[in-house]
FIVOGU-450293 format. One record per atom (N, C-alpha, C): atom name; residue in one letter; z, y, x; residue number from 0. Coordinates in Angstrom, 3 decimals, decimal comma. Each point is the difference from the previous one (the first is absolute). Layout:
FIVOGU-450293
+------+------+----------+----------+----------+-----+
! atom ! type !       pz !       py !       px ! seq !
+------+------+----------+----------+----------+-----+
!   CA !    A !        Z !        Y !        X ! NUM !
...
+------+------+----------+----------+----------+-----+
END
This chain:
FIVOGU-450293
+------+------+----------+----------+----------+-----+
! atom ! type !       pz !       py !       px ! seq !
+------+------+----------+----------+----------+-----+
!    N !    M !    2,990 !   14,139 !   -5,346 !   0 !
!   CA !    M !   -0,451 !   -1,343 !    0,272 !   0 !
!    C !    M !   -1,501 !    0,020 !    0,291 !   0 !
!    N !    T !   -0,390 !   -0,776 !    0,983 !   1 !
!   CA !    T !   -1,396 !   -0,177 !    0,367 !   1 !
!    C !    T !   -0,340 !   -1,472 !   -0,199 !   1 !
!    N !    A !   -1,180 !   -0,271 !   -0,513 !   2 !
!   CA !    A !   -0,385 !   -1,390 !   -0,245 !   2 !
!    C !    A !   -1,482 !   -0,199 !    0,288 !   2 !
!    N !    F !   -0,344 !   -1,249 !    0,301 !   3 !
!   CA !    F !   -1,401 !   -0,369 !    0,154 !   3 !
!    C !    F !   -0,151 !   -1,470 !   -0,363 !   3 !
!    N !    E !   -1,220 !   -0,398 !   -0,286 !   4 !
!   CA !    E !   -0,293 !   -1,400 !   -0,292 !   4 !
!    C !    E !   -0,902 !   -0,535 !    1,096 !   4 !
!    N !    Y !    0,157 !   -1,290 !    0,270 !   5 !
!   CA !    Y !   -0,808 !   -0,626 !    1,043 !   5 !
!    C !    Y !   -0,317 !   -1,433 !   -0,417 !   5 !
!    N !    T !   -1,255 !   -0,393 !    0,168 !   6 !
!   CA !    T !   -0,413 !   -1,368 !   -0,285 !   6 !
!    C !    T !    0,006 !   -0,782 !    1,312 !   6 !
!    N !    I !    0,727 !   -1,099 !    0,010 !   7 !
!   CA !    I !    0,184 !   -0,809 !    1,212 !   7 !
!    C !    I !   -1,319 !   -0,661 !    0,396 !   7 !
!    N !    T !   -0,411 !    0,219 !    1,261 !   8 !
!   CA !    T !   -1,242 !   -0,582 !    0,498 !   8 !
!    C !    T !    0,243 !   -1,153 !    0,970 !   8 !
!    N !    D !    1,222 !   -0,175 !    0,484 !   9 !
!   CA !    D !    0,328 !   -1,118 !    0,878 !   9 !
!    C !    D !   -0,244 !   -1,303 !   -0,750 !   9 !
!    N !    S !   -0,691 !   -0,938 !    0,623 !  10 !
!   CA !    S !   -0,376 !   -1,242 !   -0,686 !  10 !
!    C !    S !    1,193 !   -0,841 !   -0,449 !  10 !
!    N !    I !    1,144 !    0,173 !    0,634 !  11 !
!   CA !    I !    1,200 !   -0,773 !   -0,355 !  11 !
!    C !    I !    0,911 !    0,793 !   -0,933 !  11 !
!    N !    G !   -0,162 !    1,298 !   -0,060 !  12 !
!   CA !    G !    0,887 !    0,842 !   -0,794 !  12 !
!    C !    G !    1,134 !    0,512 !    0,879 !  12 !
!    N !    I !    1,112 !    0,363 !   -0,618 !  13 !
!   CA !    I !    1,144 !    0,477 !    0,783 !  13 !
!    C !    I !    0,865 !   -1,208 !    0,334 !  13 !
!    N !    H !   -0,154 !   -0,497 !    1,215 !  14 !
!   CA !    H !    0,774 !   -1,147 !    0,478 !  14 !
!    C !    H !    1,044 !    0,493 !    1,003 !  14 !
!    N !    A !    0,686 !   -0,904 !    0,660 !  15 !
!   CA !    A !    1,170 !    0,336 !    0,815 !  15 !
!    C !    A !   -0,248 !    1,065 !    1,067 !  15 !
!    N !    R !   -1,043 !   -0,153 !    0,793 !  16 !
!   CA !    R !   -0,226 !    0,946 !    1,099 !  16 !
!    C !    R !   -0,218 !    1,431 !   -0,493 !  16 !
!    N !    P !   -0,973 !    0,235 !   -0,898 !  17 !
!   CA !    P !   -0,175 !    1,383 !   -0,448 !  17 !
!    C !    P !    1,175 !    0,509 !   -0,845 !  17 !
!    N !    A !    0,680 !   -0,888 !   -0,701 !  18 !
!   CA !    A !    1,171 !    0,433 !   -0,780 !  18 !
!    C !    A !    1,090 !    0,509 !    0,938 !  18 !
!    N !    G !    0,208 !   -0,685 !    1,115 !  19 !
!   CA !    G !    0,981 !    0,443 !    0,997 !  19 !
!    C !    G !   -0,401 !    1,320 !    0,626 !  19 !
!    N !    M !   -1,283 !    0,141 !    0,290 !  20 !
!   CA !    M !   -0,494 !    1,247 !    0,574 !  20 !
!    C !    M !    0,145 !    1,152 !   -0,993 !  20 !
!    N !    L !   -0,255 !   -0,273 !   -1,283 !  21 !
!   CA !    L !    0,145 !    1,019 !   -1,037 !  21 !
!    C !    L !    1,456 !    0,432 !   -0,132 !  21 !
!    N !    A !    0,914 !   -0,953 !    0,038 !  22 !
!   CA !    A !    1,432 !    0,316 !   -0,093 !  22 !
!    C !    A !    0,425 !    0,901 !    1,160 !  22 !
!    N !    K !   -0,481 !   -0,287 !    1,198 !  23 !
!   CA !    K !    0,325 !    0,835 !    1,165 !  23 !
!    C !    K !   -0,597 !    1,393 !   -0,138 !  23 !
!    N !    E !   -1,210 !    0,073 !   -0,513 !  24 !
!   CA !    E !   -0,665 !    1,298 !   -0,185 !  24 !
!    C !    E !    0,767 !    0,839 !   -1,025 !  24 !
!    N !    A !    0,391 !   -0,605 !   -1,104 !  25 !
!   CA !    A !    0,733 !    0,719 !   -1,051 !  25 !
!    C !    A !    1,366 !    0,478 !    0,488 !  25 !
!    N !    A !    0,615 !   -0,767 !    0,893 !  26 !
!   CA !    A !    1,332 !    0,340 !    0,510 !  26 !
!    C !    A !   -0,020 !    1,219 !    0,921 !  26 !
!    N !    K !   -1,153 !    0,429 !    0,441 !  27 !
!   CA !    K !   -0,108 !    1,158 !    0,887 !  27 !
!    C !    K !    0,282 !    1,324 !   -0,714 !  27 !
!    N !    F !   -0,025 !   -0,031 !   -1,326 !  28 !
!   CA !    F !    0,088 !    1,237 !   -0,776 !  28 !
!    C !    F !    1,298 !    0,087 !   -0,785 !  28 !
!    N !    K !    0,411 !    1,227 !   -0,292 !  29 !
!   CA !    K !    1,183 !    0,234 !   -0,812 !  29 !
!    C !    K !   -0,289 !   -0,262 !   -1,475 !  29 !
!    N !    S !   -1,239 !    0,182 !   -0,394 !  30 !
!   CA !    S !   -0,399 !   -0,201 !   -1,394 !  30 !
!    C !    S !    0,092 !   -1,468 !   -0,396 !  30 !
!    N !    K !    0,184 !   -0,227 !   -1,291 !  31 !
!   CA !    K !   -0,009 !   -1,350 !   -0,549 !  31 !
!    C !    K !   -1,445 !   -0,373 !   -0,298 !  31 !
!    N !    V !   -0,370 !   -1,230 !    0,345 !  32 !
!   CA !    V !   -1,360 !   -0,494 !   -0,217 !  32 !
!    C !    V !    0,103 !   -1,257 !   -0,864 !  32 !
!    N !    F !   -0,716 !    0,003 !   -1,112 !  33 !
!   CA !    F !    0,020 !   -1,148 !   -0,907 !  33 !
!    C !    F !   -1,409 !   -0,499 !   -0,254 !  33 !
!    N !    L !   -0,135 !   -1,329 !   -0,107 !  34 !
!   CA !    L !   -1,251 !   -0,635 !   -0,387 !  34 !
!    C !    L !    0,123 !   -0,440 !   -1,444 !  34 !
!    N !    H !   -1,050 !    0,204 !   -0,771 !  35 !
!   CA !    H !   -0,053 !   -0,458 !   -1,389 !  35 !
!    C !    H !   -1,211 !   -0,914 !   -0,139 !  35 !
!    N !    F !    0,221 !   -1,171 !   -0,593 !  36 !
!   CA !    F !   -1,089 !   -0,938 !   -0,268 !  36 !
!    C !    F !    0,330 !   -0,708 !   -1,304 !  36 !
!    N !    G !   -0,813 !    0,248 !   -0,999 !  37 !
!   CA !    G !    0,295 !   -0,545 !   -1,322 !  37 !
!    C !    G !    1,322 !    0,570 !   -0,487 !  37 !
!    N !    D !    0,903 !   -0,873 !   -0,394 !  38 !
!   CA !    D !    1,313 !    0,461 !   -0,458 !  38 !
!    C !    D !    1,052 !   -0,072 !    1,104 !  38 !
!    N !    K !   -0,443 !   -0,253 !    1,235 !  39 !
!   CA !    K !    0,924 !   -0,116 !    1,132 !  39 !
!    C !    K !    0,056 !    1,300 !    0,797 !  39 !
!    N !    K !    1,190 !    0,276 !    0,534 !  40 !
!   CA !    K !    0,213 !    1,182 !    0,835 !  40 !
!    C !    K !    0,832 !   -0,442 !    1,196 !  40 !
!    N !    A !   -0,381 !    0,444 !    1,200 !  41 !
!   CA !    A !    0,731 !   -0,396 !    1,197 !  41 !
!    C !    A !    0,169 !    1,178 !    0,952 !  41 !
!    N !    D !    1,157 !    0,041 !    0,634 !  42 !
!   CA !    D !    0,261 !    0,963 !    1,064 !  42 !
!    C !    D !   -0,831 !   -0,446 !    1,198 !  42 !
!    N !    A !   -0,849 !    0,871 !    0,506 !  43 !
!   CA !    A !   -0,899 !   -0,357 !    1,095 !  43 !
!    C !    A !    0,729 !   -0,236 !    1,317 !  43 !
!    N !    R !    1,277 !    0,307 !    0,061 !  44 !
!   CA !    R !    0,776 !   -0,269 !    1,216 !  44 !
!    C !    R !    0,532 !   -1,435 !    0,035 !  44 !
!    N !    R !   -0,168 !   -0,730 !   -1,075 !  45 !
!   CA !    R !    0,569 !   -1,347 !   -0,114 !  45 !
!    C !    R !   -1,092 !   -1,063 !    0,035 !  45 !
!    N !    L !   -0,082 !   -0,695 !    1,111 !  46 !
!   CA !    L !   -1,025 !   -1,014 !    0,230 !  46 !
!    C !    L !   -0,025 !   -1,044 !   -1,111 !  46 !
!    N !    I !    1,150 !   -0,555 !   -0,335 !  47 !
!   CA !    I !    0,066 !   -1,059 !   -1,005 !  47 !
!    C !    I !   -0,456 !    0,517 !   -1,371 !  47 !
!    N !    A !    0,341 !    1,237 !   -0,326 !  48 !
!   CA !    A !   -0,427 !    0,588 !   -1,274 !  48 !
!    C !    A !   -1,523 !    0,126 !   -0,053 !  48 !
!    N !    I !   -0,600 !    0,402 !    1,107 !  49 !
!   CA !    I !   -1,459 !    0,128 !    0,058 !  49 !
!    C !    I !   -0,648 !   -1,374 !   -0,155 !  49 !
!    N !    M !    0,506 !   -0,974 !    0,733 !  50 !
!   CA !    M !   -0,547 !   -1,361 !   -0,051 !  50 !
!    C !    M !    0,125 !   -0,595 !   -1,403 !  50 !
!    N !    G !    1,086 !    0,312 !   -0,682 !  51 !
!   CA !    G !    0,248 !   -0,531 !   -1,333 !  51 !
!    C !    G !   -0,939 !    0,523 !   -1,074 !  51 !
!    N !    M !   -0,754 !    1,024 !    0,313 !  52 !
!   CA !    M !   -0,918 !    0,569 !   -0,982 !  52 !
!    C !    M !   -1,258 !   -0,844 !   -0,178 !  52 !
!    N !    G !   -0,329 !   -0,819 !    0,984 !  53 !
!   CA !    G !   -1,163 !   -0,882 !   -0,097 !  53 !
!    C !    G !   -1,329 !    0,733 !   -0,077 !  53 !
!    N !    I !   -0,165 !    1,039 !    0,801 !  54 !
!   CA !    I !   -1,216 !    0,811 !   -0,034 !  54 !
!    C !    I !   -1,111 !   -0,698 !    0,784 !  54 !
!    N !    K !   -1,116 !   -0,232 !   -0,671 !  55 !
!   CA !    K !   -1,137 !   -0,734 !    0,570 !  55 !
!    C !    K !   -1,199 !    0,925 !    0,227 !  55 !
!    N !    H !   -1,001 !   -0,553 !    0,675 !  56 !
!   CA !    H !   -1,262 !    0,698 !    0,239 !  56 !
!    C !    H !   -0,574 !    0,472 !   -1,336 !  56 !
!    N !    G !   -0,423 !    1,249 !   -0,051 !  57 !
!   CA !    G !   -0,615 !    0,553 !   -1,194 !  57 !
!    C !    G !    0,972 !    0,642 !   -0,981 !  57 !
!    N !    N !    1,308 !   -0,227 !    0,193 !  58 !
!   CA !    N !    0,997 !    0,637 !   -0,871 !  58 !
!    C !    N !    0,143 !    1,470 !    0,360 !  58 !
!    N !    T !    0,278 !    0,826 !   -0,993 !  59 !
!   CA !    T !    0,228 !    1,423 !    0,228 !  59 !
!    C !    T !    1,486 !    0,290 !   -0,145 !  59 !
!    N !    V !    0,551 !    0,661 !    1,002 !  60 !
!   CA !    V !    1,412 !    0,382 !   -0,027 !  60 !
!    C !    V !    0,100 !    1,518 !   -0,105 !  60 !
!    N !    R !    1,097 !    0,442 !   -0,574 !  61 !
!   CA !    R !    0,305 !    1,430 !   -0,054 !  61 !
!    C !    R !    1,158 !    0,239 !    0,949 !  61 !
!    N !    V !   -0,140 !    0,993 !    0,847 !  62 !
!   CA !    V !    1,040 !    0,355 !    0,961 !  62 !
!    C !    V !    0,546 !    1,362 !   -0,400 !  62 !
!    N !    E !    1,326 !    0,070 !   -0,179 !  63 !
!   CA !    E !    0,658 !    1,256 !   -0,341 !  63 !
!    C !    E !    0,945 !    0,385 !    1,124 !  63 !
!    N !    V !   -0,076 !    1,264 !    0,396 !  64 !
!   CA !    V !    0,833 !    0,525 !    1,077 !  64 !
!    C !    V !    0,736 !    1,216 !   -0,536 !  64 !
!    N !    E !    1,319 !   -0,002 !    0,180 !  65 !
!   CA !    E !    0,797 !    1,112 !   -0,498 !  65 !
!    C !    E !    1,075 !    0,369 !    1,012 !  65 !
!    N !    G !    0,049 !    1,280 !    0,360 !  66 !
!   CA !    G !    1,011 !    0,472 !    0,931 !  66 !
!    C !    G !   -0,465 !    1,222 !    0,761 !  66 !
!    N !    E !    0,804 !    0,399 !    0,967 !  67 !
!   CA !    E !   -0,275 !    1,253 !    0,697 !  67 !
!    C !    E !   -1,243 !   -0,015 !    0,887 !  67 !
!    N !    D !   -0,399 !   -1,168 !    0,478 !  68 !
!   CA !    D !   -1,205 !   -0,088 !    0,837 !  68 !
!    C !    D !   -1,101 !   -0,821 !   -0,686 !  68 !
!    N !    E !   -0,047 !    0,085 !   -1,326 !  69 !
!   CA !    E !   -0,898 !   -0,860 !   -0,769 !  69 !
!    C !    E !   -1,482 !    0,194 !    0,313 !  69 !
!    N !    A !   -0,444 !    1,215 !    0,251 !  70 !
!   CA !    A !   -1,420 !    0,229 !    0,279 !  70 !
!    C !    A !   -0,412 !   -0,705 !    1,287 !  70 !
!    N !    E !    0,785 !    0,178 !    1,041 !  71 !
!   CA !    E !   -0,290 !   -0,660 !    1,277 !  71 !
!    C !    E !    0,114 !   -1,513 !   -0,136 !  71 !
!    N !    A !    1,048 !   -0,452 !   -0,669 !  72 !
!   CA !    A !    0,222 !   -1,439 !   -0,175 !  72 !
!    C !    A !   -1,155 !   -0,632 !   -0,776 !  72 !
!    N !    A !   -0,414 !    0,624 !   -1,093 !  73 !
!   CA !    A !   -1,095 !   -0,548 !   -0,807 !  73 !
!    C !    A !   -1,289 !   -0,085 !    0,810 !  73 !
!    N !    A !   -0,279 !    1,030 !    0,779 !  74 !
!   CA !    A !   -1,214 !   -0,005 !    0,822 !  74 !
!    C !    A !    0,041 !   -1,124 !    1,031 !  74 !
!    N !    Q !    1,143 !   -0,191 !    0,648 !  75 !
!   CA !    Q !    0,130 !   -1,044 !    1,015 !  75 !
!    C !    Q !   -0,051 !   -1,402 !   -0,618 !  75 !
!    N !    I !    0,654 !   -0,169 !   -1,145 !  76 !
!   CA !    I !   -0,004 !   -1,312 !   -0,670 !  76 !
!    C !    I !   -1,413 !   -0,330 !   -0,503 !  76 !
!    N !    E !   -0,701 !    0,991 !   -0,530 !  77 !
!   CA !    E !   -1,361 !   -0,236 !   -0,451 !  77 !
!    C !    E !   -0,902 !   -0,373 !    1,176 !  77 !
!    N !    A !    0,160 !    0,677 !    1,129 !  78 !
!   CA !    A !   -0,770 !   -0,334 !    1,209 !  78 !
!    C !    A !    0,329 !   -1,420 !    0,453 !  78 !
!    N !    F !    1,278 !   -0,387 !   -0,093 !  79 !
!   CA !    F !    0,407 !   -1,364 !    0,354 !  79 !
!    C !    F !   -0,725 !   -1,011 !   -0,884 !  79 !
!    N !    F !   -0,019 !    0,234 !   -1,309 !  80 !
!   CA !    F !   -0,664 !   -0,908 !   -0,917 !  80 !
!    C !    F !   -1,479 !   -0,148 !    0,370 !  80 !
!    N !    K !   -0,672 !    1,118 !    0,260 !  81 !
!   CA !    K !   -1,416 !   -0,036 !    0,318 !  81 !
!    C !    K !   -0,271 !   -0,752 !    1,310 !  81 !
!    N !    A !    0,900 !    0,131 !    0,964 !  82 !
!   CA !    A !   -0,188 !   -0,639 !    1,296 !  82 !
!    C !    A !    0,381 !   -1,480 !    0,003 !  82 !
!    N !    N !    0,955 !   -0,393 !   -0,847 !  83 !
!   CA !    N !    0,557 !   -1,349 !    0,086 !  83 !
!    C !    N !   -0,155 !   -0,875 !   -1,233 !  83 !
!    N !    L !   -0,251 !    0,585 !   -1,131 !  84 !
!   CA !    L !   -0,056 !   -0,797 !   -1,229 !  84 !
!    C !    L !   -1,274 !    0,229 !   -0,777 !  84 !
+------+------+----------+----------+----------+-----+
END
């Protein structure tokens, strides 16, 4: 398993547009990608699950990636976060 933490810098937080983009990005990989925020956990491939977490500007999320392409997936997902969130 590979994991990283990221503090959201988008002024609105994770709203519909970036959540949809994140779900599409996560779906590109064979590995499972999960977001953790507080006591909530969501499959990053599920838009509604991401939206339901209520992640706002300044919140820190933990991203866990597990599977056969986890190193590549984690690097790409982290780059996505830095570019979009």
